[in-house]
C-alpha positions in Angstrom: 64.8 83.2 146.3 65.4 82.3 142.6 63.3 83.4 139.5 61.0 80.2 139.8 60.3 80.3 143.4 59.4 83.9 143.0 57.0 83.3 140.0 55.5 80.3 142.2 55.0 82.5 145.0 53.6 85.3 142.8 51.4 82.7 141.3 49.9 81.9 144.6 49.5 85.5 145.8 47.4 86.4 142.7 45.1 83.6 143.7 45.1 84.4 147.3 41.5 85.4 148.7 41.9 86.0 152.4 44.0 88.9 153.9 45.9 86.4 156.4 47.4 84.3 153.0 48.2 87.5 151.5 50.2 88.8 154.2 52.3 85.5 154.6 53.0 85.6 151.0 54.1 89.3 151.1 56.1 88.6 153.9 57.9 85.8 152.1 58.6 88.0 149.1 59.8 90.8 151.3 62.5 88.6 152.8 63.1 86.4 149.9 63.8 88.8 147.2 67.1 90.6 146.4 65.8 93.2 144.2 67.5 93.9 140.8 66.6 95.5 137.5 66.7 92.2 135.6 65.1 90.1 138.4 61.9 92.7 138.4 61.6 92.5 134.8 61.8 89.0 134.6 59.5 88.1 137.3 57.1 91.1 137.4 57.0 90.7 141.1 57.0 94.3 141.6 53.6 94.6 139.3 52.1 91.8 141.2 52.7 93.3 144.4 51.5 97.0 143.7 48.4 95.6 142.8 47.8 95.3 146.5 48.6 99.0 147.3 45.3 100.3 147.5 44.1 97.2 149.3 41.5 98.1 152.2 43.5 96.2 154.7 45.8 99.0 156.4 48.3 96.4 157.2 48.5 95.0 153.7 48.5 98.4 152.2 51.3 100.0 154.4 53.7 96.6 153.8 53.3 96.8 149.9 54.3 100.4 149.8 57.3 99.6 152.4 57.9 96.8 149.9 58.0 98.9 146.3 59.7 101.8 148.3 62.6 99.4 149.0 62.9 98.0 145.7 62.6 101.2 143.8 65.5 102.4 145.9 67.5 99.2 145.5 67.4 99.5 141.4 68.0 103.3 141.2 71.1 102.5 143.2 72.1 99.7 140.9 71.7 102.0 138.0 73.9 104.9 139.7 76.7 102.3 140.5 76.7 101.6 136.8 76.9 105.0 135.5 79.7 105.9 138.3 81.7 102.5 137.3 84.8 103.8 135.2 85.8 102.1 132.0 88.5 99.7 132.6 91.3 99.7 129.9 93.7 97.0 130.1 97.2 98.4 130.1 99.5 97.1 127.5 101.8 94.2 128.7 105.2 95.4 130.3 107.7 94.0 127.8 110.0 91.2 128.9 113.3 90.7 127.1 115.1 88.0 126.1 118.5 87.6 124.1 118.4 87.0 120.6 122.0 85.4 120.6 123.5 88.5 119.0 123.9 90.7 122.0 120.4 92.0 121.3 117.0 92.2 123.0 113.6 91.2 121.9 110.7 92.0 123.2 108.4 88.7 124.3 105.0 88.8 122.4 101.7 90.3 124.1 99.0 88.3 125.5 96.5 90.0 124.0 95.5 91.5 120.6 96.1 95.5 120.6 94.1 98.2 118.9 93.6 101.7 119.9 90.5 101.4 121.6 91.8 98.4 123.9 95.4 100.6 124.3 93.3 103.7 125.0 94.7 105.6 122.3 93.3 108.7 120.6 93.5 108.6 117.0 90.8 111.3 116.1 93.4 113.8 115.2 92.4 114.9 111.9 88.7 116.5 110.9 88.6 113.7 107.9 87.3 110.1 109.4 89.2 108.6 106.4 92.5 109.8 107.7 91.4 108.8 111.5 90.5 105.4 110.2 93.7 104.7 108.1 95.8 105.7 111.2 93.7 103.2 113.3 94.4 100.5 110.5 98.0 101.2 110.9 98.4 101.2 114.5 96.4 97.8 114.8 98.6 96.3 112.1 101.9 97.5 113.4 101.0 96.6 117.1 100.5 92.8 116.2 102.7 90.8 118.2 104.7 93.9 119.5 105.4 94.9 123.1 106.3 98.6 121.7 105.1 101.5 123.5 101.4 102.8 122.4 103.0 106.5 121.7 105.8 104.9 119.6 103.5 102.8 117.4 101.1 105.8 117.3 103.8 108.3 116.2 104.9 105.7 113.4 101.2 105.1 112.3 100.7 108.8 111.7 103.8 109.5 109.9 103.0 106.7 107.5 99.6 108.1 106.9 101.1 111.6 106.5 103.5 110.3 103.7 100.8 108.9 101.6 98.6 111.9 102.3 101.5 114.1 101.2 102.1 111.9 98.0 98.6 112.4 97.0 99.1 116.3 97.1 97.4 116.4 100.4 94.2 114.7 98.8 92.0 111.6 100.3 91.1 110.0 96.9 91.2 106.5 95.4 95.0 106.4 94.9 95.2 107.4 98.7 93.0 104.3 100.0 94.4 101.9 97.7 98.4 102.5 99.0 96.8 102.7 102.7 95.3 99.4 102.0 98.1 97.5 100.5 100.5 99.0 103.3 98.1 97.9 106.0 97.7 94.4 104.6 101.3 93.9 104.3 102.0 95.1 107.9 99.0 92.7 109.1 100.5 89.5 107.6 101.4 87.3 110.6 104.0 85.8 108.5 106.2 89.0 108.1 106.9 90.0 111.7 110.4 91.3 110.5 108.5 94.1 108.3 106.8 95.4 111.5 109.7 95.0 113.5 112.1 96.7 111.4 109.8 99.9 110.7 109.0 100.1 114.7 112.8 99.8 115.4 113.8 102.6 112.7 115.5 100.6 110.3 113.0 101.5 107.9 111.9 105.1 107.7 108.0 105.6 107.2 109.3 108.1 104.1 110.9 104.7 102.8 108.4 102.3 103.6 105.8 104.2 101.5 107.9 104.1 98.3 108.5 100.0 98.8 107.2 97.4 96.3 104.8 94.2 97.2 108.0 92.3 96.4 110.1 94.6 98.8 107.6 94.2 101.8 107.3 90.4 101.0 108.1 88.1 103.8 112.0 86.8 103.8 111.0 83.4 103.3 109.1 84.2 100.2 111.7 86.7 99.0 114.1 83.7 99.3 111.6 81.4 97.0 111.0 83.9 94.6 114.7 84.6 94.2 115.4 80.8 93.8 112.6 81.0 91.3 114.4 83.5 89.2 117.5 81.7 89.2 116.1 78.1 88.4 113.7 79.6 85.8 115.6 82.5 84.3 116.7 80.5 81.0 112.9 79.7 80.4 111.5 83.0 81.5 113.5 84.7 79.0 112.9 82.2 76.5 109.7 81.2 74.6 109.0 78.0 76.7 106.6 78.2 79.7 108.0 76.4 82.7 105.5 76.0 85.5 106.4 74.9 88.9 103.9 74.1 91.8 104.2 75.3 95.5 102.1 75.9 98.5 103.3 79.8 99.2 100.5 81.4 97.0 97.0 81.8 98.0 94.3 81.3 95.5 92.0 84.7 96.1 88.8 82.9 94.9 88.7 79.5 96.3 91.6 80.0 99.1 93.5 76.7 97.9 97.2 76.6 98.2 98.2 74.2 95.4 99.3 77.0 92.9 101.5 76.7 89.5 103.4 79.7 88.4 106.3 80.7 86.1 107.8 84.0 85.4 108.5 86.2 82.6 110.4 89.4 82.0 107.6 91.7 80.8 109.3 94.9 81.4 112.6 96.3 80.9 115.5 94.4 81.9 116.1 96.2 85.2 112.5 95.5 86.4 111.7 92.4 88.5 110.3 89.4 86.7 106.5 89.4 86.5 104.9 86.0 88.4 101.8 84.2 86.6 99.8 82.2 88.9 97.3 79.6 88.2 95.0 77.9 90.9 95.4 74.0 90.2 92.1 73.7 91.9 89.8 76.4 90.4 91.9 77.5 87.3 91.9 81.1 88.9 94.8 83.1 87.2 96.6 86.2 88.5 100.0 87.8 88.3 102.6 90.4 90.5 105.8 91.7 90.2 
């Protein structure tokens, strides 16, 4: 019986006046109801049937007790089964390799997102919740589109966090949080898989990565464009004339549009990178980076 049929039978049962009809309806419910906690709650069939528990008719009384006992046992069994069922953690995909044309192998992208919880990785290794959260964020960022072993990703994430923690004289302060936020954002950039790959492959050590500037961590395509801009605008950047170019490489943090004009100037010593000044052509928002 479905929910609608049970509710209809319950309605008829509550209106029944003679014992024959009551017994008939009770037997229909006994045979048709497949009890579950959800079903009993939605239909309130148990409440309706239990009202006849003290009926003067012994046959009705016995049938009701039998039904209630049977349904109670079924619901309890359902609850016990849920408690005993182990949490299923999907294992990381087994990496398949393809040639990259240079004799090396590259792992295919995983088919599901990864994070410590999904991978079954324990990151609560410190008494400080902020440090644990930092390791978790770094793990999730490093694991984007990667099939590396969970243990290896955790090791690299832990080493990066440790380097930042040591650089702040073993303190969790605003500088610590800002640095971890910057590193995590750069690692999470889906357009920068090369950075994640180089760190996880060991070509960039955690101790080196935590000393890299935003420009050094930028995607290769952006680095090349900035380098090209430096060459094209070197004369104007060093002079007084402000020469602007428009690109879709930058995103306005205010309105999220990508039509951005920019120019570059040498604002620090000669051996320092140029400073790039950006203006959103849509909303006029301005920012700079070096």
